[in-house]
N, C-alpha and C positions, 0 to 999 in steps of 0.2 A: 362483459360489465362494463357500464358507463358511469357508475357512481358507486360510492362506498356503501351507500344504502342499500344495494343490490346483495350485499354479501351475507346480510342476516347478523352482522355484528352486534353486540350488546350495547344497550343506549348509552351507558357511560363512555364507552370508546367512540361512539359516532359524535357524542357531544364534544369530546376533546378534539377530534378531527375537525368539526365545524369550527371551533375556536382557532384552529390552525390555518382555517381557510382552505383545507384540502377537499376537493369534491371528485375529481377524475382520476382514477388509479391509472399508473403507468402500466405498460405491457407485462412486466414481470409481476406486478401486483395482481393484475386482472386474472393471469394464468395461475399464480402460486397459491393465492388466499383460498379459493375454493377448495383446493386438493389438500391444503394444511388443515383446513377446518375439519376435514373428514377423518383426520388422524394417520393418513398415509404417510410413508417416508418420501423425501423429495431430493432430486438432484437438480439444483438451479444453476444454469450458467449464464451469468450476466455479469458486466462490468461494475465497478463503482460508479455512482451517479445515475443508476438507473432506478433506484427506488427500493432496493432489495432489502434494506433493513426494515421497512414498513411491511414488506411481504412476509417477514416471519415474525416480527413484533406484534401485528394485530391479531392473527389467529392464536398466537400464544396467550395474549392477554384475554382473548375472548374465552379460552381453555380455562384460565385461572379464575375468571368471573363465575362461569357457569358450573365449575367443580370446585366449589370452596372447600379448602382443607388447610389446616394450620400446619406448616412444615415442622418437621422435628428440629430439636437443638442440634446446631452445628450441621444443618443440612440445606439442601436447595432443592426446589422442584423443577426448575428450569435452568440449564447450563448453557451458556454461550461462550464459545472460545473464538477468539480473533487474534491476529498476529502482532499488533502493535498497540501501545498504550493509547495513542491518539483514536484509534478506530474503536477500541473497547469504551473509551469515555464517550464517544458519541453515540454508540449502541445503547449504552445505559441512560444517556439523557432522552434517546428516542423513547425508550421503555417508560421514562417518567413522565414525557410529554402526553403520550397516548394514553396511559393509565392513570393521569392525575386525578380522575374522578372515582377511582376504584380504591377502596378502603376495606381492610388494611392492604397494603401492598409494598412488601420490603425488597428493594432492589440494592444490591450491593456490587461494587467494582473492586476487582483484586487484579492489580497491575504491579509491575516492578517499578523502582525508582523512587518509591515512597516507603515510609514506615510501615511495617507489616502488622504492628500492634493494633493500630486502629481498624484494620482489615477483619484481624482475628476477633475483636470486641464486636463488629457489625455482623459477624456470622454466628455468634454465641447463640441466639434465640432462634436461629433459623430463618432464612429468607425464601420468597418465592422465585426470584430471579438472581442468578450471579453471572456476571459478566467477567471474564477474565481472560488473561494471557496464560499460555500452557505453563511457563516457567514458574510464575508465582502460584498458579493453582496447586502444582506439586509441592512448592514449599509449604503451602497451607495444609495439604493433606499430610505431609511428613511431621508437621507439628500438631497434628490432630485437631486442627482447627475446624476441618470440614470432612464430612463423609459424602459419597456420592451414590449411595445405593438407592436413594429416594428419586433420584432424577427422573422425571416423566418426559421431559423433552430436551434434546441435544441439538443444538445449532452449532454448525462448523462453517464460520465465515471466512472467505478469502483462503481456501484451502491451498491453492497452488502457491500463494505467498508463504504459508506455513511451511510447505516443502522446501522452498528456496531458502528460508531462513533456518532450517535445520530441526524444525520442530515434529517432525514425522513420528520419531520414536516416543516423544512425549505424548502425542496424541494417542498413540497405541497403549500406552500405559493408563491414561484416562479412561479410555474406552472399556479396558478390562475391568475397571472398576465399577462400571455402571450395570444397572439391571437390564437384561435383555428384552424386557417388556416395556420399551420406550418408543417414542417417535423421534425420528432423526432427520434433521433438515440440513442438507449439505450444499453449500454454496461455493462457486469457484469461477473465475473468470476464464481460465483455460482448463483443459482436462488432459494433462500428459499422462504417460501410462502409468506412473506410480500413484498418481492421485485417483485413476481409475480403479486401480488395485484396492487402493485404500477405502474407496465408497463401496466397492463389492463385498468388502469384509464387514462393513458397518452398517449397512442398509439392507432392508428386507422389501424386496419387490418395489423398488421405488419409481415413483413417476418422474419424468424427465421433462425439465421445463427450460427451454433455451430461446430468448426472445430477440437476440441480435447476434451476429456474426461475431465469434469470439475475438475480443480486444480490437474490434475495428476502430478506425479513427472516427472521431465525431463530425457530422456532416457541417456543422454551424461554426467550425474552426478555420479561421483564414490562416494557412500554414505559409511560412517563407523561411528561406536560409540565407545567411548573410556569410559569404567566404571572406576570411580574413586571417590575419596573422594571430598567434597566440598573444603576443604582447599588446595587441591593439584591442582586445576584448574589453578592458576596463573602460576605455575612452568610449568605445561603441556602445556599451551599456549605457553611459550617461547619455550619448546622444539619442537612444531609443527613448529613455525617460523623459528627455526635452522635447522631442517631435511628436511622440505618440500621445493621443488623448487616453490617458489612463485612468482607471478607478483603483483596483488593488493589482499589484504585480507580483507574481511568484517567479522567483529566479532559481534555477536549479544549477547545482554544480556537482561534480562527481566525487569530491572529497570534503571532509569536515575541515580540513586546513583551507581549502579553496573557498569554502563558505565564508569563513571568519574573514579571510583576505579581503573578498568582494565587500562585505560589510564595512570594514574599516575604510576602504576606497570610497564607499558612497557617503558615509559619514563625514570624512573629510572633505567631501564636494557639497556638503549641506544638505544631504538627503537622510531622512530618517529610515534607518533599515535594521533588521534584527536578522539573526539566524537560528535555524533549529536542525539539530542534528543528534547523533547518538551520544556526543560527549556533554550535552546539556542536561541538567538535572530535570526532573519530571516538573518541578515547580517552574522552572524556567520556560520549559517548553509549554506548559499551560498558559503561563502569563502572556508569552508572545502570541501563542495561537488566539487567546482571548482579544488581544489588542488587533489582531489581523481581522478576526471576524467583525469586530465593531466599527472597524475603519480607522481607529486612531493610530494604527500602523498600516502604512500603504504599501510597504515594500518588504517582502519576506524573502529570505534567502534560505534554501533548503537543500539537503542531500536528498537521495530516493526514498529515505524513510518517510517523507511525505507525499510521495507519488500516489499512494493509495491511502485511502481512510481519512483524508481532511477534506471536509465537506463545507466549502465556503462558496456561498452562490455569487458574491460580488467579484470574483477574479475575473478581471478583463482581458489581462496578458499573461502568458506563460513565457518566460525567456529562458531558453536552453544556452547558459553561458557556457557549459560544457555539454557535447553531445554524449549520451548514455552510451556505454559499450555493450549493452543488452538492448536489442532493438525494441523488445517487448515495453521496456521501460518508458520509451518514448511516448507510447500511447497512453500509458497511465500518467505519465507527466501532463501532456498537453489536455488530458481529460478533466484537468482541474478547472479549466476555463468552460465558457459555453454552457453553463449549468442554468437550470430553472428557467428554460427557454429562452436565454439570451445568447448573442453571438459573442465570439471569443477570438483572440489573436494569438498565435503561437510563433515565436521568432526564435531561430535557432542560429548560433555562431558556430562556425566550422573552420577549424584551422587545418594545416596540411596533415598533421598527425591524425585527424579525425575523419580524413576522406572515407576510410574503410567503413567507419561507423555509419556515416551518411549513406553509403551505398547499401549497407544491410538494412537500414530503415525503410529506405525507398523501395528495395526488393519486398521487404515484408508487407508494407501497406499498399504496394502496387501503386504508387503514385510518384511522379517526378516532382518534388518540392520545388517551386519557384525560387531561383537563386540569384542573388545579387553579389558580384565580385568585387570586393573592396581591398583586394590584396595590393599592396604597393612594393613590397620587397622581394627579394629572391628566395626560392625555397631553402630553408635551412639544411645545412649538410647532415647526413646520418651520423649518429652517434657511433664511436668505434666498437661498442659492444654489439651494435646490429650485424655488422659484417661477420662477426664471429658466428652468430645464430643463423645466419641466412640460409645456410644449407639444408637446415632442419625446419625452416619455415618458422622459427620462433620469434622472428622480428615482427610478424604481424601482429595486430592488436588483438588482445583476448577478447572473444565474444561469446565463448561457451560457458558451461557450468563450471564454476570455481569450487574450491574445497570448501566444505561447510564443516562447521563443529556445532556444538551445543547451542541451542537458541537462547538460554538464559530465560529472562524475563519478557523479552521482546525481540529477540534475534541475537542479543548479546554479541560476544565476539565471534568471529567465524573460523574458529579453530586456530590452534598453535600452528605456526609454520614448521614445517618438518625440517628445514634446513636454514641457517641463518647465515649462511656463508662459510667459505671453506678456511683452511689455515694459511698461514704465511707461505707463500710458495718461494722458498729460498733462492731459486735460479733468478727471478725477475723481481721479486719483492712486491708483487700484486697479490692482493686478496681475491681468491678465485674459488668457485664452486668445483668439486671434483666432477670430472666428466664420466661418461658410461664405463669407461675402463678403470675408474677409481683414481685417476691421477688429476692433480690440479689443472684446470684450464689455463690459467696464467692470464685470464682477463677479469676485470673487476665485475663484481656482482651487479646486475642492474638494481636500481633503487626500488624498494617495495612500495607499491601503490597504497596510499592511505585510504582505505575503503571504510565507508561509515558503517557503524555498528546498526544491525537491524535491516540493512538494505539487501535486496534480492541479488542473487547471483546468476539466475536464470530462470525463465518460465518455459513451460512446456511448448510443444510445437502448436503453432497457431495457424489458423486459415483467416486471411483477410480478404475482404470483399469490397470493391469500390464502386460506388454508384453516383458517379459525377453528374448524371444528366437527370437524375430524379429530382422532383421539386423538393423543397425544404418543408419539412413536416410543420404542421401548426402547433405552436408550443401549447396552446390550450391553457387548461388550468393547472396552475402548480400541483405537484403531487409530493407526498412526504417521501423522504429519503431514509 
């Protein structure tokens, strides 16, 4: 398919696409839309930024247009589940944009972080499309504001992210409430074993669509690494902002506290910057994202909550102020640039403690990222606690799956810590955690990492393919996301 006119979509949808200046479908759209129009279940393997929102939104809107039916009170005909508030909001906006000429078309957004009463009122008369995060959806079900027996089409977007954020049980609860006579569209960037098992339980004879190597790095991104000391990162960020020709810059930190600290440093240096992370209210996050999209805010500091689901075409640079401890997160971070046919730049700062993270990233993407060594001091001495744990290999940075808890409305908190430290060891006065024999270790407990709410802890096994000698693809005409 070389044009959206070839799909046989309804005229109001084609008119909306023409107004959006969308003509040529992306590969995921070209393969998915005809199958979805036939009513078959689909497993789609595609990264964010490939246009998969339109690949399910367009056939769903066509279904609603050709099969006009008034939804029952407190029900929906189409249910779209996504892991984060930001992604849910963008999906709802896409449905509204592509269905602007369809009347009536009620689209409701149900996410956490905002008052639930308005959402209850919006669902009272029934809606065609409900886009929701799992936690808030279950809250609405518990308050009898929505019933799910009338759902004709279920979309599960970013399924692997749902798994990482602890939503897997919530999804099973939701699916158990649905009619078996439905179409299910299942999308994920990766397919770890648990996601494959979930898909097998939810779908009937699905068609499989995979258009790119799972989570491969974008070919149009110029990647580089600057080796530096941790204390030198703030000054290095200022240098990058002064020397690089930037449009919009997205800076990633590992923690919420780190994001706020970078914002304060930039504002003190005369740069307009704001942060987005799990501690921000929904209104704050929406306001900052709106400013970033319009260009009134040029520098956005984010934790990994923004690595997927934030679709801003004008991001020229991604700066990894902190390297992620999950290598797959690196791919999702840098994928925020080089969108809509543009080139992009990804610059990563790597201090001594992050060397292992860098090795894992390079091993995964099968690329040796060009590096510049800007280190001037001596390597910092190891902390006392590290020597104690060396025998068990516990001084290595964590790169595996961490403990997850209930996802809440968009990931929420990642479970309560099982141990908050040991009791006072009278012999030496240290606070220590009991060792395997139940006796205090006598060493101070390592500080707990301030992870951001709603951030992934791990993503399943991924295969990466690198094709450095292939010519760059022609960007062509912009396709919908």
